[in-house]
C-alpha positions in Angstrom: 137.7 69.4 -154.1 139.8 71.9 -152.2 142.2 70.5 -149.7 141.5 71.4 -146.1 144.8 73.0 -145.1 144.5 72.6 -141.4 143.9 68.9 -141.5 147.6 68.0 -142.1 148.6 70.7 -139.5 146.4 69.2 -136.8 147.7 65.7 -137.6 151.2 67.1 -137.3 150.4 68.7 -133.9 148.6 65.5 -132.9 151.5 63.2 -133.6 154.0 65.5 -131.9 151.8 65.2 -128.8 151.8 61.4 -129.1 155.6 61.4 -129.2 155.9 63.9 -126.4 153.4 61.9 -124.3 155.7 58.9 -124.4 158.8 61.0 -123.5 157.9 63.6 -121.1 156.4 62.8 -117.7 154.3 64.5 -115.0 151.9 67.2 -115.8 152.9 67.5 -119.5 152.2 63.9 -120.2 149.0 63.9 -118.1 147.6 66.9 -120.0 148.5 65.3 -123.3 146.7 62.2 -122.3 143.4 64.1 -122.1 143.2 64.5 -125.8 146.0 63.0 -127.9 144.4 59.7 -129.1 140.8 61.0 -129.1 142.1 63.7 -131.5 142.9 61.2 -134.2 139.5 59.4 -133.9 137.8 62.9 -134.0 139.8 63.8 -137.2 139.0 60.5 -138.8 135.3 61.1 -138.1 135.6 64.6 -139.6 137.1 63.1 -142.8 134.6 60.2 -142.9 132.7 59.6 -146.1 130.1 56.9 -146.1 129.7 54.2 -148.8 127.5 51.3 -149.4 130.2 49.5 -151.3 131.3 47.6 -148.1 133.8 45.3 -149.8 135.5 48.2 -151.6 135.7 50.2 -148.4 137.0 47.2 -146.5 139.7 46.6 -149.1 140.7 50.3 -149.2 141.1 50.4 -145.4 143.0 47.1 -145.3 145.5 48.5 -147.7 145.7 51.9 -146.0 145.9 50.7 -142.4 146.5 47.0 -142.0 149.1 46.5 -144.7 151.4 49.1 -143.1 150.5 47.7 -139.6 151.7 44.2 -140.4 154.7 45.5 -142.5 156.0 47.5 -139.6 155.3 44.7 -137.1 157.5 42.4 -139.2 160.1 45.0 -139.8 160.5 45.9 -136.1 160.3 42.3 -135.0 162.9 41.0 -137.5 165.3 39.9 -134.8 162.8 37.6 -133.1 161.5 36.3 -136.4 165.0 35.5 -137.6 165.9 34.0 -134.2 162.8 31.7 -134.4 163.6 30.7 -138.0 167.2 29.9 -137.1 166.3 27.9 -134.0 163.7 26.0 -136.0 166.2 25.3 -138.8 168.9 23.9 -136.4 166.3 22.1 -134.3 167.3 23.9 -131.1 163.9 24.9 -129.8 164.0 23.7 -126.2 161.0 24.2 -123.9 162.1 27.6 -122.6 162.7 29.0 -126.2 159.5 27.5 -127.4 157.5 29.1 -124.6 159.2 32.5 -125.3 158.3 32.4 -129.0 154.8 31.1 -128.4 154.0 33.9 -125.9 155.7 36.5 -128.1 153.9 35.7 -131.3 150.7 35.2 -129.5 151.0 38.8 -128.3 151.8 40.1 -131.7 148.8 38.3 -133.3 146.5 39.2 -130.5 147.5 42.9 -130.7 145.8 45.6 -128.7 146.8 45.7 -125.0 149.2 42.8 -125.5 151.5 45.0 -127.5 154.2 46.7 -125.5 157.7 48.3 -126.1 158.3 49.2 -129.7 154.8 48.1 -130.6 153.0 49.9 -127.8 151.1 52.3 -130.0 150.1 49.9 -132.7 146.8 49.2 -131.0 145.5 52.5 -132.5 145.6 51.2 -136.1 143.5 48.1 -135.6 141.1 50.0 -133.4 140.7 52.7 -136.0 140.2 50.1 -138.7 137.4 48.4 -136.7 135.9 51.8 -135.8 135.7 52.9 -139.5 134.2 49.6 -140.7 131.5 49.3 -138.0 130.6 53.0 -138.1 130.3 52.9 -141.9 128.0 49.9 -141.7 125.8 51.4 -138.9 125.6 54.7 -140.7 124.1 53.1 -143.8 121.8 50.7 -142.0 120.3 52.9 -139.3 118.4 56.1 -139.1 120.0 59.2 -137.4 118.0 58.7 -134.2 118.9 55.0 -134.0 122.6 55.8 -134.6 122.5 58.4 -131.8 120.8 56.0 -129.3 123.2 53.2 -130.2 126.3 55.4 -129.8 125.0 56.7 -126.5 124.6 53.0 -125.4 128.1 52.3 -126.5 129.4 55.2 -124.5 127.6 54.0 -121.4 128.9 50.4 -121.9 132.5 51.8 -122.3 132.3 53.3 -118.9 130.9 50.0 -117.5 134.0 48.4 -119.1 136.2 50.8 -117.2 134.7 50.3 -113.8 133.6 46.7 -113.8 136.1 45.0 -116.2 139.2 47.3 -116.2 141.6 44.5 -117.1 139.5 43.0 -119.9 141.6 42.2 -122.9 140.1 41.8 -126.4 142.0 41.0 -129.7 143.0 44.2 -131.5 141.4 46.3 -128.7 138.0 45.7 -130.2 136.3 46.7 -127.0 137.8 50.2 -127.3 135.5 50.9 -130.2 132.8 51.4 -127.6 134.6 54.7 -126.7 136.2 55.5 -130.1 133.0 55.3 -132.2 131.3 58.1 -130.1 134.3 60.4 -130.6 134.5 59.4 -134.3 130.7 60.3 -134.6 131.2 63.6 -132.9 134.0 64.5 -135.3 131.6 63.6 -138.2 128.8 65.7 -136.7 131.2 68.6 -136.2 131.9 68.8 -139.9 128.3 68.2 -141.0 126.7 70.7 -138.6 129.5 73.3 -139.0 129.5 74.2 -135.3 130.8 77.5 -134.2 132.0 78.6 -130.8 133.3 81.9 -129.5 137.1 81.9 -129.6 137.6 83.6 -126.2 135.1 81.3 -124.6 136.8 78.3 -126.2 140.2 79.4 -124.9 138.8 80.1 -121.4 137.1 76.6 -121.2 140.3 75.0 -122.5 142.4 76.8 -119.8 139.8 75.7 -117.2 140.1 72.1 -118.5 143.8 72.1 -117.9 143.4 73.5 -114.4 140.8 70.7 -113.7 143.4 68.1 -114.5 145.7 69.4 -111.8 143.0 68.9 -109.2 141.6 65.7 -110.7 144.5 63.6 -112.0 142.0 60.9 -113.2 140.7 63.3 -115.8 142.7 61.6 -118.6 142.2 59.1 -121.4 144.2 55.9 -121.6 142.2 54.3 -124.4 144.5 51.4 -124.9 143.6 50.1 -121.5 140.0 51.1 -121.6 140.5 53.9 -119.1 138.2 56.8 -120.0 138.6 59.0 -117.0 135.7 60.8 -115.4 132.5 59.8 -117.2 131.4 62.6 -119.6 133.7 65.1 -117.9 136.8 63.7 -119.5 135.1 63.3 -122.9 134.0 66.9 -122.7 137.5 68.0 -121.6 139.1 66.1 -124.5 136.7 67.7 -127.1 137.4 71.2 -125.7 141.1 70.7 -126.1 140.7 69.2 -129.5 138.7 72.2 -130.6 141.4 74.5 -129.2 144.1 72.6 -131.2 141.9 72.8 -134.3 141.7 76.6 -133.8 145.5 76.7 -133.5 145.9 74.5 -136.6 143.6 76.8 -138.7 145.6 79.8 -137.5 149.0 78.2 -138.2 147.9 77.1 -141.7 147.8 80.8 -142.7 151.5 81.1 -142.2 153.9 79.6 -144.7 156.7 78.3 -142.5 154.7 76.6 -139.7 152.2 75.2 -142.2 155.0 73.6 -144.3 156.7 72.1 -141.3 153.6 70.8 -139.5 151.7 69.7 -142.6 154.7 67.6 -143.6 154.9 66.0 -140.2 151.2 65.4 -140.4 151.6 63.6 -143.7 154.2 61.4 -142.0 152.1 60.9 -138.9 151.4 57.2 -139.4 155.1 56.4 -139.9 156.1 58.5 -137.0 153.6 56.7 -134.8 154.9 53.3 -135.9 158.6 54.1 -135.4 159.0 56.7 -132.6 159.1 54.1 -129.8 161.9 52.1 -131.4 164.0 55.3 -131.7 163.1 56.8 -128.4 164.4 54.0 -126.2 168.0 53.6 -127.6 168.4 57.4 -127.9 167.6 57.9 -124.2 169.7 54.9 -123.2 172.8 55.4 -125.3 173.0 59.1 -126.3 171.2 61.4 -124.0 168.3 61.2 -121.5 167.4 64.9 -122.0 163.7 64.7 -122.8 163.7 67.6 -125.3 166.8 66.2 -127.1 165.1 62.7 -127.3 161.9 64.3 -128.5 163.5 66.2 -131.4 165.9 63.4 -132.5 163.1 60.8 -132.3 160.8 62.9 -134.4 163.4 63.8 -137.0 164.6 60.2 -137.4 161.1 58.9 -137.8 160.4 61.6 -140.4 163.6 60.8 -142.2 162.5 57.2 -142.6 159.2 58.4 -143.9 161.0 60.4 -146.6 163.0 57.3 -147.6 159.9 55.1 -147.7 158.1 57.7 -149.9 160.8 57.5 -152.6 160.1 53.9 -153.8 156.9 52.4 -155.1 157.2 49.1 -153.2 157.9 50.8 -149.8 155.0 53.3 -150.4 152.7 50.3 -151.1 153.6 48.2 -148.1 154.7 50.8 -145.5 152.6 53.8 -146.4 149.5 52.0 -147.5 149.4 53.5 -151.0 146.5 51.9 -152.9 147.7 53.3 -156.2 151.3 52.0 -155.8 150.1 48.6 -154.7 147.7 48.3 -157.6 150.5 49.4 -160.1 152.8 46.7 -158.7 150.1 44.1 -158.9 149.3 45.1 -162.5 152.9 45.2 -163.5 153.4 41.7 -162.0 150.5 40.4 -164.0 151.8 42.0 -167.2 155.2 40.4 -166.7 153.7 37.0 -166.1 151.5 37.4 -169.2 154.5 38.4 -171.3 156.5 35.5 -170.0 153.7 33.1 -170.7 153.3 34.4 -174.3 157.0 34.1 -174.9 156.9 30.5 -173.7 153.9 29.8 -175.9 155.6 31.3 -179.0 158.6 29.1 -178.5 
């Protein structure tokens, strides 16, 4: 099967907007928040392939998404984990310390909206995992019309969540799937139906969408906190900008240099997502608070870590979610144990 060249490019552009959205402020950030997280659900839907092997699909996505999720959680939280272990070992957990650790680890396990600071963007991974699992099940169990009606109902309920229960918190942001599954489904349909839209018209509507955000600041997505902007209008705005970015990605994939740069950033997008917050804050605090400088250094450092992680089988398995490497490590471990057992038996 031929590789779709623009996919890695759009992922690269997408993760750059995620980083920029957490660094820049004002109109730049507000316009980015119209589309940057919906874009990744859209692309995931575009790449979706259904399967009735639910256990196999579940295992595959656990390895690809949740293993890196927990690995990076532990890595970035090592100071607190070691502090807890030390205080537990020396028996110095007083009431204040116990309360701190209890609340901290509760937030880490609960995930979703409870995650802040270096972990602020981790919500996306668990939400995507749930989105994929539920959509795959529904896709195989329901007819097309039933899927459409159910997803329409989800969209309506997601707006009810925004307006009537805006502070509702659910583990792993499970309630956000009410908004993410419709976008995921639209991404899937976009590929299946092979939609076409006039380029000039697409650019014109995209420009109008950005103008709209100046007059209606509420025309933004903040999916983590179940804030979906103006019903239907913000969804349409997001999809228009996503299609514009898709067009740009296709265009850039025809040129060697931008394709090489953006596709490599796209391949590292998950690692950049996990790490950029932990780099951004100290860079801005101790080196320079110039937004462009912070953006560039944060992205480069995150990408450099990705390159390091991609060099070793173990790091690829646990931090990059490589099913192949994890399986090879597992089989190698079994082989060593079997060899050791045979040697013991022979003796």
